[in-house]
Backbone bond lengths (Angstrom), bond angles and torsions (degrees), N, CA, C in turn:
res aa  C-N    CA-C-N  psi(-1)  N-CA   C-N-CA  omega(-1)  CA-C   N-CA-C  phi
1 M - - - 1.417 - - 1.564 106.80 -
2 I 1.346 113.36 142.85 1.444 117.09 174.67 1.534 105.43 -120.70
3 S 1.348 113.81 135.48 1.408 121.32 174.13 1.551 110.17 -133.18
4 T 1.324 120.47 161.80 1.372 120.60 -178.43 1.498 113.16 -143.82
5 H 1.340 118.64 171.49 1.442 125.59 -178.47 1.487 108.26 -151.81
6 V 1.300 119.84 134.21 1.468 121.29 -178.56 1.528 107.65 -119.78
7 L 1.330 117.50 120.30 1.437 121.89 178.26 1.445 114.30 -113.24
8 D 1.326 117.87 135.28 1.532 123.69 174.58 1.512 108.33 -82.77
9 T 1.279 119.45 100.28 1.537 118.07 -174.93 1.461 109.25 -76.53
10 A 1.271 122.81 -22.89 1.480 124.06 -178.79 1.522 108.19 -69.13
11 R 1.277 120.15 -40.37 1.477 124.09 -177.46 1.541 112.28 -100.35
12 G 1.365 118.79 -11.98 1.460 124.65 -178.71 1.529 114.55 67.15
13 V 1.379 114.85 38.17 1.532 119.60 -179.84 1.431 105.27 -138.78
14 P 1.432 116.18 163.27 1.423 121.95 176.88 1.529 108.01 -70.84
15 S 1.291 113.15 158.19 1.516 121.75 179.10 1.534 110.52 -108.22
16 G 1.314 114.54 93.71 1.484 118.72 177.44 1.574 108.99 -78.50
17 G 1.351 114.47 157.62 1.433 117.65 171.90 1.538 113.55 82.22
18 V 1.288 116.67 13.00 1.501 118.05 -179.63 1.625 108.80 -94.21
19 R 1.378 113.90 121.81 1.444 119.32 178.79 1.506 107.93 -72.61
20 V 1.339 115.28 137.51 1.509 124.50 178.00 1.527 106.58 -134.42
21 E 1.368 112.36 132.57 1.405 119.57 174.38 1.493 112.57 -123.06
22 L 1.308 119.43 152.65 1.530 125.51 -178.93 1.475 105.33 -124.96
23 Y 1.316 116.82 127.38 1.449 121.93 179.42 1.530 108.39 -122.89
24 D 1.369 111.11 144.19 1.477 120.83 166.93 1.646 102.74 -113.78
25 G 1.399 105.01 105.10 1.487 109.25 -169.62 1.541 111.50 66.90
26 D 1.314 116.38 -125.45 1.501 121.21 178.40 1.611 108.83 -98.47
27 E 1.299 116.95 -1.01 1.451 120.47 -179.72 1.514 114.26 -88.62
28 L 1.357 116.64 120.52 1.520 120.81 174.69 1.470 108.32 -69.66
29 V 1.311 119.80 121.11 1.437 127.05 -179.47 1.510 113.63 -111.00
30 G 1.267 115.30 -14.95 1.441 120.59 177.08 1.527 116.57 -167.09
31 S 1.286 118.79 146.74 1.472 119.10 176.69 1.512 106.87 -155.74
32 G 1.414 109.65 161.87 1.504 117.15 179.02 1.435 108.33 -175.76
33 T 1.338 117.69 175.83 1.499 126.35 177.28 1.505 104.37 -122.80
34 T 1.372 116.56 137.28 1.406 121.89 176.06 1.505 113.26 -60.91
35 D 1.342 116.55 140.58 1.407 120.41 175.05 1.555 113.75 -75.14
36 D 1.319 115.16 -170.40 1.472 118.14 -179.68 1.543 112.42 -63.35
37 D 1.294 114.58 -26.77 1.438 121.90 176.42 1.546 114.32 -84.74
38 G 1.326 116.34 4.25 1.415 124.32 176.55 1.547 112.07 78.06
39 R 1.368 115.91 12.26 1.517 118.79 -177.01 1.457 117.61 -107.53
40 I 1.309 118.78 149.87 1.417 128.50 158.41 1.472 107.20 -116.97
41 R 1.285 116.44 104.18 1.476 123.55 -172.49 1.493 111.54 -67.81
42 Q 1.306 123.18 -32.77 1.464 125.21 175.52 1.424 110.00 -144.43
43 L 1.332 118.86 99.62 1.505 120.41 179.65 1.480 108.02 -80.89
44 A 1.337 119.81 -40.45 1.537 119.84 177.18 1.534 105.24 -166.12
45 D 1.475 108.65 156.63 1.465 114.32 163.22 1.524 102.41 -102.56
46 V 1.386 113.04 131.89 1.404 117.04 -173.90 1.543 113.19 -132.89
47 A 1.266 119.70 155.00 1.431 125.26 172.07 1.551 112.06 -75.17
48 P 1.288 120.31 157.64 1.490 119.40 172.44 1.547 115.08 -49.03
49 G 1.211 119.54 145.53 1.459 124.51 -179.18 1.485 113.46 147.54
50 T 1.351 112.22 -171.60 1.532 119.47 -177.29 1.546 106.86 -102.66
51 Y 1.367 114.00 130.75 1.409 121.94 -176.86 1.571 107.39 -128.62
52 R 1.356 114.70 157.62 1.465 120.59 178.12 1.500 107.16 -119.01
53 L 1.324 117.68 119.91 1.465 122.23 170.40 1.512 110.39 -92.24
54 V 1.283 117.05 131.47 1.476 124.99 177.21 1.467 111.06 -117.70
55 F 1.251 119.97 121.22 1.520 128.44 179.38 1.505 108.12 -105.01
56 H 1.270 115.80 136.47 1.515 118.80 179.32 1.578 108.38 -119.60
57 P 1.333 116.62 78.51 1.517 117.34 -170.86 1.555 109.67 -80.87
58 D 1.318 115.66 166.40 1.398 122.95 172.22 1.483 105.24 -96.01
59 S 1.367 115.69 95.25 1.365 123.98 -170.47 1.567 113.81 -140.00
60 P 1.273 120.10 140.98 1.501 118.03 -178.26 1.554 110.42 -72.88
61 F 1.345 118.67 -14.11 1.463 119.26 -178.77 1.508 112.90 -113.57
62 F 1.344 117.17 -48.23 1.485 128.32 -170.18 1.659 105.92 -86.81
63 R 1.271 115.22 116.91 1.436 120.21 173.23 1.585 108.22 -87.24
64 R 1.305 114.96 -36.27 1.437 123.94 172.88 1.502 114.82 -152.84
65 V 1.235 123.30 153.72 1.443 127.23 175.33 1.558 107.52 -127.41
66 E 1.283 114.76 123.18 1.486 123.58 -172.39 1.557 106.58 -118.46
67 V 1.321 112.83 143.14 1.433 121.39 173.80 1.500 109.58 -147.86
68 E 1.355 118.96 136.76 1.518 122.46 173.96 1.531 106.13 -98.11
69 V 1.335 114.34 135.89 1.486 120.08 179.04 1.511 107.36 -128.56
70 V 1.354 114.07 151.39 1.470 119.67 175.96 1.560 104.16 -110.66
71 I 1.402 106.89 123.39 1.457 121.55 -179.69 1.587 111.36 -97.53
72 E 1.344 116.40 122.24 1.375 119.75 -179.55 1.586 108.66 -99.15
73 A 1.382 117.18 155.15 1.418 122.01 -179.86 1.592 111.27 -58.72
74 G 1.282 112.94 146.14 1.495 121.98 170.66 1.545 114.21 71.78
75 R 1.288 119.63 13.71 1.490 119.92 -176.40 1.506 109.47 -125.90
76 D 1.283 116.01 147.58 1.458 121.86 174.98 1.601 107.76 -96.37
77 Y 1.288 119.12 148.86 1.434 120.69 -174.31 1.550 106.88 -124.17
78 H 1.314 118.49 127.48 1.483 119.65 171.20 1.528 106.18 -117.03
79 V 1.262 120.36 120.39 1.480 126.40 -171.87 1.477 111.63 -121.67
80 P 1.396 118.40 86.08 1.508 122.48 179.90 1.493 108.65 -77.45
81 L 1.379 110.47 153.45 1.429 125.76 171.13 1.453 109.94 -114.81
82 L 1.352 121.20 117.08 1.477 125.14 166.26 1.467 110.50 -89.34
83 L 1.309 118.19 124.30 1.481 122.73 -171.76 1.513 111.68 -130.49
84 S 1.398 115.02 131.97 1.447 120.99 166.89 1.585 104.81 -125.40
85 P 1.300 117.09 177.77 1.445 116.31 -177.41 1.517 114.86 -59.11
86 Y 1.326 117.88 -33.10 1.499 119.32 -179.84 1.491 118.54 -129.73
87 A 1.298 115.62 23.14 1.461 123.85 -179.95 1.488 112.16 -152.16
88 C 1.386 118.61 152.18 1.493 116.90 174.52 1.491 107.45 -156.10
89 A 1.367 118.30 158.44 1.389 124.35 176.37 1.514 106.42 -143.86
90 I 1.344 112.65 143.03 1.473 121.23 173.75 1.491 110.89 -123.86
91 Y 1.331 117.09 141.04 1.492 119.89 -176.61 1.520 107.32 -147.23
92 R 1.369 114.93 163.95 1.461 118.40 171.30 1.484 109.01 -88.38
93 G 1.335 113.36 116.97 1.451 118.80 -178.56 1.545 111.30 -94.43
94 S 1.270 115.80 -169.62 1.491 120.18 178.65 1.465 114.67 -115.66
């Protein structure tokens, strides 16, 4: 399972309303919009492999933020995005 969380680090609050898509190659396998707490608790259940997360934030600079992740069997993955107007970071959370 893949979940995510988007945090506005400039304001110190969650970012609700951010569209997130999950791709296996060019195939869309999951999508959602962050809730008021900035979370998508279950974006998709996926098989092991390489996937691409695409975030569409409301930002003056970023139109989208993409990251490729490798998913291993038998593990859940939480992939948060920390976002400010001109910087971002993505990490594997717990």
